[in-house]
C-alpha positions as CSV (number, residue, x, y, z in Angstrom):
1,M,-77.1,13.4,8.9
2,K,-76.3,9.6,9.3
3,E,-78.6,7.6,7.9
4,K,-79.8,4.1,9.9
5,P,-78.1,1.3,8.2
6,I,-80.1,-1.0,6.2
7,L,-80.7,-4.6,8.0
8,G,-81.0,-7.8,6.9
9,F,-83.8,-10.3,7.8
10,W,-82.1,-12.5,10.3
11,Q,-81.0,-9.4,12.2
12,I,-84.5,-8.1,12.0
13,W,-85.7,-11.4,13.5
14,N,-83.6,-11.3,16.2
15,M,-84.7,-8.1,17.6
16,S,-88.2,-9.7,17.1
17,F,-87.4,-12.9,18.4
18,G,-88.8,-12.3,21.7
19,F,-92.2,-11.1,20.8
20,L,-92.6,-14.8,19.9
21,G,-92.2,-16.3,23.6
22,I,-95.0,-12.9,24.7
23,Q,-97.2,-13.9,21.8
24,F,-97.1,-17.6,23.4
25,G,-98.2,-16.6,26.9
26,F,-100.7,-14.2,25.1
27,A,-102.0,-17.2,23.3
28,L,-102.4,-19.1,26.5
29,Q,-103.9,-16.6,28.1
30,N,-106.4,-15.4,25.0
31,G,-107.6,-19.0,24.3
32,N,-107.5,-20.3,28.2
33,A,-108.0,-17.4,30.3
34,S,-112.4,-17.5,30.4
35,R,-112.5,-21.6,30.9
36,I,-109.8,-21.0,33.5
37,L,-112.0,-18.3,35.4
38,M,-115.6,-20.3,34.3
39,T,-113.6,-23.1,36.0
40,F,-113.3,-21.1,39.1
41,G,-116.5,-20.3,39.1
42,A,-116.9,-16.7,37.2
43,D,-120.5,-16.5,35.2
44,V,-120.3,-16.2,31.6
45,H,-122.1,-12.1,32.2
46,Q,-118.9,-11.5,34.6
47,L,-116.0,-12.7,32.1
48,S,-115.8,-9.5,30.2
49,W,-115.3,-7.3,34.0
50,F,-112.3,-9.8,34.6
51,W,-110.6,-9.6,31.0
52,L,-110.9,-5.9,31.8
53,V,-107.7,-5.9,33.1
54,A,-105.6,-6.5,30.3
55,P,-106.6,-3.3,28.7
56,I,-106.4,-1.0,31.9
57,T,-102.9,-2.4,32.7
58,G,-102.1,-1.8,28.9
59,M,-103.5,1.5,29.2
60,I,-101.5,2.9,32.3
61,I,-98.1,0.6,32.1
62,Q,-97.1,1.5,28.7
63,P,-97.2,4.7,28.1
64,I,-95.1,4.8,31.3
65,V,-92.4,2.2,30.5
66,G,-92.2,3.8,26.7
67,H,-91.4,7.0,28.7
68,L,-89.0,5.5,30.7
69,S,-87.1,3.4,27.9
70,D,-86.9,6.6,25.9
71,K,-85.1,8.0,28.9
72,T,-82.9,5.2,30.3
73,W,-79.9,4.0,29.3
74,C,-77.9,1.2,30.8
75,R,-74.8,-2.1,29.7
76,L,-78.2,-3.8,28.2
77,G,-79.8,0.1,26.3
78,R,-82.6,1.7,26.8
79,R,-85.3,-1.1,25.8
80,R,-83.8,-4.5,26.4
81,P,-83.9,-4.2,30.1
82,Y,-88.0,-3.7,29.9
83,F,-87.9,-6.7,28.2
84,L,-86.0,-8.8,31.0
85,V,-88.0,-7.3,33.9
86,G,-91.2,-8.1,32.0
87,A,-89.9,-11.7,30.8
88,L,-89.7,-12.5,34.4
89,L,-92.3,-11.4,36.0
90,T,-94.7,-12.5,33.0
91,S,-93.3,-16.5,33.5
92,L,-93.8,-16.4,37.6
93,A,-97.5,-15.3,36.8
94,L,-97.7,-17.9,33.9
95,I,-96.9,-20.2,35.9
96,L,-98.9,-19.5,39.3
97,M,-102.6,-18.8,36.9
98,P,-103.5,-22.3,36.8
99,N,-103.0,-23.2,40.3
100,A,-104.9,-20.3,41.8
101,P,-107.2,-22.7,43.6
102,H,-104.3,-23.9,45.4
103,L,-103.4,-20.3,46.4
104,A,-106.7,-19.9,47.8
105,S,-107.6,-19.5,51.7
106,I,-109.9,-16.8,52.2
107,I,-110.1,-15.7,48.6
108,A,-112.1,-17.1,46.2
109,P,-110.1,-18.7,43.1
110,M,-111.7,-16.6,40.5
111,F,-110.0,-13.6,42.0
112,I,-106.9,-14.8,42.8
113,G,-107.1,-16.0,39.0
114,G,-107.9,-12.5,38.3
115,G,-105.7,-11.0,39.9
116,L,-103.4,-13.2,38.2
117,L,-104.7,-12.4,35.1
118,M,-103.8,-8.5,35.8
119,I,-100.5,-9.2,37.1
120,M,-99.8,-11.6,33.6
121,D,-100.8,-8.5,31.4
122,A,-99.1,-5.6,33.2
123,S,-95.6,-7.6,32.7
124,I,-96.6,-8.4,29.1
125,N,-97.2,-5.3,28.5
126,I,-93.7,-3.8,29.8
127,S,-92.3,-5.8,27.3
128,M,-94.4,-5.6,24.9
129,E,-93.9,-1.6,24.3
130,P,-90.1,-1.7,23.8
131,F,-90.3,-4.6,20.8
132,R,-92.7,-1.9,18.7
133,A,-90.1,1.3,19.8
134,L,-86.9,-1.2,19.4
135,V,-88.2,-1.9,15.5
136,A,-89.2,2.0,14.4
137,D,-85.5,2.9,16.5
138,K,-83.5,0.6,14.7
139,L,-84.7,0.6,10.8
140,P,-84.8,3.0,8.4
141,E,-88.1,4.5,7.1
142,K,-88.2,2.1,4.3
143,Q,-88.1,-0.9,6.3
144,H,-91.0,-0.1,8.8
145,T,-93.3,-2.2,6.8
146,L,-90.8,-5.1,6.8
147,G,-90.0,-4.9,10.4
148,F,-93.2,-4.9,11.6
149,S,-94.5,-7.6,9.4
150,V,-91.9,-9.9,10.6
151,Q,-92.9,-9.0,14.1
152,T,-96.0,-10.2,13.2
153,M,-95.0,-13.7,11.6
154,L,-93.2,-14.5,14.6
155,I,-96.1,-13.7,17.0
156,G,-97.8,-15.7,14.7
157,I,-95.7,-19.0,15.3
158,G,-95.6,-18.1,18.7
159,A,-99.2,-17.6,19.2
160,I,-99.9,-21.3,16.4
161,V,-98.1,-23.1,19.8
162,G,-99.2,-21.6,22.6
163,S,-103.1,-22.0,21.0
164,W,-102.1,-25.6,20.5
165,L,-100.8,-26.5,23.3
166,P,-103.3,-27.7,25.6
167,Y,-104.7,-29.6,22.8
168,I,-101.4,-31.2,21.7
169,L,-100.6,-32.4,25.5
170,G,-103.8,-33.9,26.3
171,N,-104.4,-35.4,22.8
172,W,-101.3,-36.7,21.4
173,L,-99.2,-37.0,24.5
174,G,-101.8,-38.5,26.9
175,V,-101.7,-35.7,29.2
176,S,-104.7,-35.9,31.3
177,K,-107.5,-33.4,29.7
178,N,-109.4,-33.7,33.6
179,A,-109.1,-31.7,36.6
180,S,-109.0,-33.8,39.7
181,A,-111.5,-32.0,41.1
182,N,-114.1,-29.2,40.3
183,G,-112.9,-26.3,40.5
184,L,-109.3,-27.3,39.1
185,V,-107.5,-26.6,36.1
186,P,-107.0,-29.5,33.7
187,D,-103.2,-30.8,33.7
188,N,-103.2,-30.4,30.0
189,V,-103.8,-26.9,30.5
190,T,-101.7,-26.3,33.7
191,Y,-98.5,-27.9,31.8
192,S,-99.5,-25.8,28.5
193,F,-98.8,-22.8,30.6
194,Y,-95.4,-23.9,32.5
195,V,-94.0,-24.2,28.8
196,G,-95.2,-20.9,27.8
197,A,-93.1,-19.4,31.1
198,F,-90.5,-21.1,29.7
199,V,-90.8,-20.1,26.3
200,L,-91.6,-16.4,26.9
201,L,-88.3,-16.3,29.1
202,S,-85.9,-17.9,27.3
203,T,-86.9,-16.1,23.6
204,I,-86.4,-12.6,25.4
205,L,-82.7,-13.3,26.4
206,W,-82.2,-14.5,22.6
207,T,-83.2,-10.7,21.8
208,V,-81.3,-9.5,25.2
209,F,-77.9,-11.0,23.8
210,S,-78.1,-10.7,20.1
211,T,-79.2,-7.5,19.3
212,S,-77.3,-4.0,20.0
213,E,-79.5,-1.0,20.1
214,L,-78.1,2.4,18.6
215,P,-76.3,5.0,21.1
216,P,-78.8,8.3,22.6
217,E,-75.9,10.3,20.2
218,Q,-77.2,9.1,17.4
219,L,-81.1,9.0,17.9
220,K,-80.4,12.5,18.8
221,Q,-78.7,13.3,15.1
222,D,-81.2,11.2,13.2
223,D,-83.9,13.4,15.0
224,Q,-85.4,15.8,13.0
225,K,-89.0,16.1,14.3
226,E,-88.1,17.0,17.9
227,R,-89.8,21.0,17.9
228,K,-88.1,22.3,20.7
229,G,-89.3,20.2,23.1
230,K,-92.9,20.5,21.9
231,F,-95.0,17.1,22.3
232,I,-97.6,17.0,19.4
233,I,-99.8,14.2,18.4
234,P,-99.4,13.3,14.4
235,Q,-101.9,13.5,12.4
236,I,-102.0,10.1,11.2
237,M,-101.9,8.9,14.8
238,V,-105.5,11.0,15.5
239,K,-106.9,9.3,11.9
240,L,-106.0,5.5,13.2
241,L,-107.9,6.2,16.7
242,L,-111.6,5.1,14.9
243,V,-109.6,2.5,12.4
244,Q,-108.2,1.2,16.2
245,F,-111.4,1.4,18.4
246,F,-113.2,-0.9,15.6
247,S,-111.2,-3.1,15.3
248,W,-109.9,-4.0,19.1
249,F,-113.4,-3.6,20.1
250,A,-114.2,-6.8,17.7
251,L,-110.8,-8.8,19.2
252,F,-111.8,-8.3,22.3
253,S,-115.3,-9.7,22.3
254,M,-113.8,-12.5,20.2
255,W,-111.3,-13.2,22.8
256,V,-113.6,-13.2,25.4
257,Y,-116.6,-14.9,23.8
258,T,-115.5,-17.5,21.6
259,T,-114.6,-20.1,24.2
260,P,-118.4,-19.9,25.8
261,A,-120.2,-19.1,22.2
262,V,-118.4,-22.8,20.6
263,A,-119.2,-24.3,23.8
264,L,-122.9,-23.2,23.4
265,R,-123.9,-23.2,20.1
266,F,-121.9,-26.3,18.6
267,Y,-121.2,-28.5,21.8
268,G,-125.1,-28.2,23.5
269,T,-123.0,-27.2,27.1
270,T,-122.7,-24.1,29.5
271,D,-121.3,-25.5,32.2
272,A,-117.4,-25.2,32.4
273,N,-116.5,-28.1,34.7
274,S,-117.9,-30.6,31.8
275,L,-115.3,-32.6,29.6
276,I,-117.5,-31.4,26.6
277,F,-116.7,-27.9,27.5
278,Q,-113.2,-28.1,28.3
279,K,-113.5,-30.2,24.9
280,A,-114.6,-27.0,23.6
281,G,-112.4,-24.9,24.8
282,D,-109.4,-27.2,23.5
283,W,-111.2,-26.9,20.0
284,V,-111.1,-23.1,20.4
285,G,-107.2,-22.9,21.0
286,I,-107.0,-25.4,17.7
287,L,-109.1,-22.4,15.8
288,F,-107.0,-19.5,17.5
289,G,-104.0,-20.8,16.3
290,I,-105.0,-21.4,12.8
291,Y,-106.1,-17.5,12.5
292,N,-102.9,-16.5,14.4
293,G,-100.6,-19.3,11.5
294,V,-102.3,-17.5,8.6
295,S,-101.5,-14.2,10.2
296,A,-97.5,-15.5,10.3
297,I,-98.4,-16.3,6.4
298,I,-99.7,-12.5,5.7
299,A,-97.1,-11.0,7.2
300,L,-94.8,-12.0,4.7
301,M,-97.3,-11.2,2.1
302,L,-97.5,-7.0,3.6
303,P,-94.9,-5.5,2.2
304,V,-95.4,-7.0,-1.1
305,V,-99.4,-6.1,-1.6
306,V,-98.2,-2.5,0.1
307,K,-96.1,-2.1,-2.8
308,R,-98.7,-3.1,-5.3
309,F,-101.6,-0.9,-3.4
310,S,-100.9,1.4,-0.5
311,K,-100.9,0.7,3.6
312,K,-104.3,1.8,4.2
313,A,-106.1,0.1,1.1
314,T,-104.3,-2.9,2.4
315,H,-105.1,-2.8,6.4
316,A,-109.0,-2.1,5.0
317,L,-109.4,-4.8,2.7
318,A,-107.8,-7.4,5.8
319,L,-110.0,-6.1,8.0
320,S,-113.5,-6.2,5.7
321,I,-112.1,-9.5,5.0
322,G,-112.1,-10.4,9.0
323,G,-115.4,-8.8,9.5
324,L,-117.4,-11.1,7.1
325,S,-115.3,-14.1,8.6
326,L,-116.8,-13.4,12.1
327,L,-120.4,-12.6,11.1
328,S,-120.2,-16.2,9.0
329,F,-120.3,-17.8,12.2
330,L,-124.3,-17.5,12.1
331,V,-123.8,-20.2,9.1
332,F,-121.6,-22.8,10.3
333,T,-123.3,-26.2,12.5
334,D,-120.5,-27.8,12.5
335,P,-117.4,-26.7,14.7
336,Y,-115.0,-27.8,12.6
337,M,-115.9,-25.5,10.1
338,L,-115.0,-22.6,11.7
339,I,-111.7,-23.6,10.2
340,I,-113.0,-20.8,7.8
341,P,-113.8,-17.9,9.0
342,M,-110.3,-18.8,11.3
343,V,-108.6,-18.0,8.0
344,G,-110.4,-14.5,7.0
345,I,-109.7,-13.5,10.9
346,G,-106.3,-14.6,10.6
347,I,-106.1,-11.7,7.3
348,A,-107.7,-9.3,9.5
349,W,-104.9,-10.1,12.5
350,G,-101.9,-9.8,10.6
351,S,-102.7,-7.0,8.9
352,I,-103.6,-5.5,12.6
353,L,-100.0,-6.3,14.4
354,A,-98.4,-4.6,11.3
355,M,-100.1,-2.3,9.3
356,P,-101.1,0.7,12.1
357,Y,-97.7,0.6,13.5
358,A,-95.8,1.3,9.5
359,M,-98.1,3.5,9.1
360,L,-97.3,6.2,12.4
361,A,-94.0,5.0,13.3
362,S,-92.2,7.1,10.0
363,S,-94.4,10.2,11.8
364,I,-93.0,9.5,15.2
365,P,-89.8,11.7,16.7
366,P,-87.0,9.0,17.3
367,N,-86.4,10.2,20.9
368,R,-89.5,9.5,22.1
369,M,-90.6,6.7,19.9
370,G,-91.7,4.6,23.5
371,V,-93.4,7.2,24.8
372,Y,-95.9,8.0,21.8
373,M,-96.1,4.0,20.8
374,G,-97.0,3.7,24.6
375,L,-99.5,6.0,24.0
376,F,-100.7,4.8,20.5
377,N,-101.6,1.9,22.8
378,M,-104.6,3.8,24.3
379,S,-106.0,3.7,20.8
380,I,-105.7,-0.4,21.4
381,T,-106.6,-0.9,25.4
382,I,-109.9,1.8,25.8
383,P,-112.3,0.1,23.3
384,Q,-110.7,-3.2,24.7
385,I,-112.7,-1.5,28.5
386,V,-115.5,-0.4,26.3
387,S,-116.3,-3.5,25.4
388,G,-115.4,-4.8,28.6
389,I,-117.9,-2.7,30.5
390,L,-121.3,-3.0,27.6
391,S,-120.6,-6.6,26.1
392,G,-121.5,-8.4,29.3
393,L,-124.6,-5.8,29.6
394,I,-125.3,-6.4,26.2
395,L,-125.0,-10.2,25.8
396,K,-127.4,-10.5,28.8
397,Y,-130.4,-8.0,28.2
398,F,-130.2,-8.0,24.3
399,F,-128.6,-10.7,22.8
400,A,-130.7,-12.9,25.2
401,D,-127.8,-14.7,26.8
402,N,-126.3,-15.9,23.6
403,P,-122.9,-15.4,22.9
404,I,-122.9,-16.4,19.6
405,L,-124.3,-12.9,18.6
406,C,-121.2,-10.7,20.6
407,L,-119.3,-12.1,17.7
408,V,-121.6,-11.0,15.1
409,M,-121.1,-7.9,16.5
410,A,-117.5,-8.2,16.4
411,G,-117.9,-8.7,13.0
412,V,-120.1,-5.5,12.3
413,S,-117.7,-3.6,14.1
414,M,-114.4,-4.6,12.5
415,I,-116.1,-3.5,9.4
416,L,-116.7,-0.3,10.8
417,G,-113.1,-0.2,11.0
418,A,-112.6,-1.2,7.3
419,V,-114.6,1.8,6.3
420,S,-112.6,4.2,8.6
421,A,-109.1,3.1,7.4
422,L,-110.2,4.2,4.5
423,F,-110.1,8.0,5.5
424,I,-106.2,8.0,6.4
425,K,-104.0,10.4,4.5
426,E,-101.0,7.7,4.3
427,R,-97.4,9.5,4.8
428,Q,-95.5,8.4,2.2
429,A,-92.1,6.9,2.5
430,A,-88.7,9.5,1.0
């Protein structure tokens, strides 16, 4: 059997570079969707329901795109056509999202915004799933940790800029931080989404034109795990499900409730149209950029740590640090001190983006890499759906409308994910 060639760092960088743009757009969504929807009139208890569109579309689209990309072959290869289509659609949604009030005639802006959020998530998922599969397609098993770590580093870089851009435009470059009227999105946020559309499209084009793909014939030769067409779920995938559930339940709660939690606890407001609420939203963008920046640095360290310990031990430690960091939101009274827990969350995020895929990739048949990665995405989407359905009710009936307690709940969940990781039995690389 012909071995896959060892690739250099910059070859791995090029094949993953589009992920920088995807995460740039995703970070803009994560840091600003809640305040945009609240600006359009959504109540804090409704936020998790709007955010449900992301995991639901991901759960439906990623396995379909994975299966189709496994079977596709054209001049651009089998993964790259999906990168390109997803990039075009996501860029369009990024441009339209902050302009929802201008599109509204009969339907309320918050529902148009929710619809565009769904389109954006669907489009991001079209591009995202094949990127995971491409790394596993092209790299030999001993480079899987490095490949997914480089992806994580690029994700971190894109997310830093995406998260910080509204703050940079509003505070350093003189773009207005105020909306011209209630119910409209501030200019610094709107222009950030425009920049995000450009960055996402251009970085994916870089990957499309700088990276070749292995032909189907070679992938078939490399496939030693095909079992006469039988579809078999690897045991490690099953064991990772619980870890993923607790990890992504926590992340979803953090993304949805950090802005209202920080605005209420540290700035004393729940009025989404007030200037002080927008100030809190800009600061949350900075905080999100910090944890993404830390994840980019951590990504470079993961291969070294894994060699000394193991993938599951590394992941368990990172999740523990992230969980304790979320719990520490109860301790701090100064919003600027929240930089400290964001460092710990960044350590967990870096591991979440790399370690589960590195553990899984070597157990998947190469000819079905796309569909398996798409199905594994359900371990990401299902906990987010559960959180989206339940967290608003928990906030209202158990947490007395205090969103900071949703972050505490997220911390407990992430620690449970760390404990679950210790029960995984890893497959040793050859």
